[in-house]
C-alpha positions as CSV (number, residue, x, y, z in Angstrom):
1,M,3.0,13.0,31.8
2,L,6.1,11.4,33.1
3,S,5.0,7.9,31.8
4,R,4.4,9.5,28.3
5,L,7.7,10.8,28.1
6,S,9.3,7.8,29.3
7,R,7.5,5.7,26.3
8,L,8.7,8.3,23.8
9,S,12.4,7.9,24.9
10,R,12.6,4.6,23.1
11,F,12.3,6.4,19.8
12,G,15.3,8.3,20.2
13,P,16.4,11.9,21.6
14,G,14.0,14.5,20.9
15,P,12.8,17.9,22.4
16,W,11.0,16.1,25.3
17,L,14.3,15.1,26.8
18,L,15.4,18.6,27.0
19,S,12.5,19.6,29.6
20,S,13.5,20.0,33.1
21,Q,11.5,16.9,34.4
22,Q,13.7,14.0,35.7
23,L,13.1,10.8,33.9
24,R,13.6,7.3,35.2
25,F,14.2,4.3,33.0
26,V,13.5,1.0,34.4
27,S,15.4,-2.1,33.2
28,Q,13.5,-4.7,31.2
29,S,16.1,-7.3,31.3
30,K,15.7,-10.4,33.1
31,P,17.7,-11.2,36.3
32,A,20.8,-13.3,36.1
33,G,20.3,-17.1,36.2
34,T,17.2,-17.4,34.1
35,A,17.1,-19.4,30.9
36,A,17.5,-17.5,27.5
37,V,15.8,-18.4,24.4
38,T,18.9,-20.1,23.0
39,E,19.1,-22.4,25.8
40,L,15.7,-24.1,25.4
41,H,15.7,-27.8,24.5
42,L,14.1,-29.1,21.3
43,P,11.2,-31.6,22.0
44,D,12.0,-35.3,22.3
45,K,11.3,-37.4,19.2
46,E,8.7,-39.2,21.0
47,G,6.9,-36.3,22.7
48,H,4.0,-34.3,21.1
49,G,6.1,-31.2,20.2
50,E,4.6,-29.6,17.0
51,V,7.0,-29.7,14.1
52,S,6.8,-27.0,11.2
53,P,5.7,-28.7,7.9
54,Y,8.5,-26.7,6.3
55,L,11.1,-28.6,8.4
56,K,9.9,-32.0,7.2
57,N,9.2,-30.7,3.6
58,P,11.0,-27.5,2.2
59,D,8.8,-27.5,-0.6
60,Y,5.6,-27.6,1.3
61,H,2.5,-26.2,-0.5
62,G,-0.1,-26.4,2.1
63,F,-2.2,-29.4,0.7
64,S,-1.0,-32.3,2.8
65,S,1.9,-33.3,5.3
66,D,3.1,-36.0,3.1
67,P,5.6,-34.6,0.5
68,V,4.4,-36.7,-2.4
69,E,0.8,-36.2,-1.8
70,D,1.5,-32.6,-1.2
71,A,3.1,-32.0,-4.6
72,W,0.5,-34.2,-6.4
73,N,-2.4,-32.1,-4.8
74,M,-0.6,-29.0,-5.7
75,K,-0.2,-29.9,-9.4
76,V,-3.8,-31.3,-9.8
77,G,-5.2,-28.2,-8.0
78,F,-3.4,-25.8,-10.3
79,F,-4.4,-27.8,-13.2
80,L,-8.1,-27.8,-12.4
81,G,-8.1,-24.4,-11.0
82,V,-6.2,-22.7,-14.0
83,S,-6.3,-24.9,-17.1
84,V,-9.8,-26.3,-16.8
85,A,-11.5,-23.1,-15.2
86,L,-9.9,-20.8,-18.1
87,V,-10.7,-23.3,-20.8
88,I,-14.2,-24.1,-19.8
89,G,-15.1,-20.7,-18.4
90,G,-13.8,-19.1,-21.6
91,T,-15.9,-21.5,-23.7
92,F,-18.9,-20.9,-21.5
93,I,-18.7,-17.1,-21.8
94,H,-18.0,-17.4,-25.6
95,Y,-21.1,-19.3,-26.0
96,L,-23.4,-17.2,-24.0
97,P,-26.6,-16.0,-25.7
98,D,-26.7,-12.4,-27.4
99,H,-28.5,-10.5,-24.9
100,G,-28.0,-7.1,-26.2
101,K,-29.1,-8.6,-29.6
102,R,-26.1,-6.8,-31.3
103,Q,-25.4,-9.8,-33.7
104,W,-29.0,-10.0,-34.8
105,A,-29.1,-6.1,-35.3
106,R,-25.9,-6.3,-37.6
107,R,-27.4,-9.4,-39.5
108,E,-30.7,-7.6,-40.0
109,A,-28.9,-4.4,-41.1
110,E,-26.8,-6.4,-43.7
111,R,-29.9,-8.2,-45.0
112,L,-31.6,-4.9,-45.4
113,I,-28.7,-3.2,-47.4
114,T,-28.6,-6.1,-49.6
115,Q,-32.3,-5.9,-50.4
116,R,-32.2,-2.3,-50.8
117,E,-29.3,-2.4,-53.2
118,K,-31.1,-5.2,-55.3
119,D,-34.1,-3.0,-55.5
120,G,-32.1,0.0,-56.5
121,L,-33.4,2.0,-53.6
122,P,-31.1,4.4,-51.8
123,L,-29.8,2.9,-48.3
124,M,-31.4,5.7,-46.4
125,T,-34.1,8.2,-47.4
126,E,-33.9,11.7,-46.1
127,N,-37.1,11.4,-44.0
128,Y,-36.8,8.5,-41.4
129,Y,-40.6,8.4,-41.1
130,D,-43.0,8.5,-44.1
131,T,-44.5,12.3,-44.0
132,E,-47.9,11.1,-45.6
133,K,-48.6,9.2,-42.4
134,I,-47.7,11.8,-39.8
135,V,-50.5,13.6,-38.3
136,L,-49.7,17.1,-37.3
137,P,-51.9,19.0,-34.8
138,S,-54.0,21.9,-36.1
139,T,-52.9,25.5,-35.8
140,G,-55.9,26.8,-34.0
141,L,-56.4,26.3,-30.5
């Protein structure tokens, strides 16, 4: 319980501080004489210290450590990824076959309409099926 309350104390004062239990806070600071982060030395030029690519090239795009090659690869990648993919992809999708036969159905309907108008027939009759060809069941069981 005591350790839980001491962890909650870092979030600021609260009702748990009003309890009658005594809390003990332990200092987390380093003893005197230790090196602070600001006193660390940068790696030597001839050493194997890792240097961020952003320090060498502020416009680093993540393609190469060489700035010229990095910019070139970025431009080629975006050209191929955006321009070519959109143009070729859009063309491919446009020329896909008509799987739902929607275009064929429209052309066939237009052909039938023009033929019925030429023959002088109504576009649609009141009976979809020919009533003479429909066989009805007999009324007797």
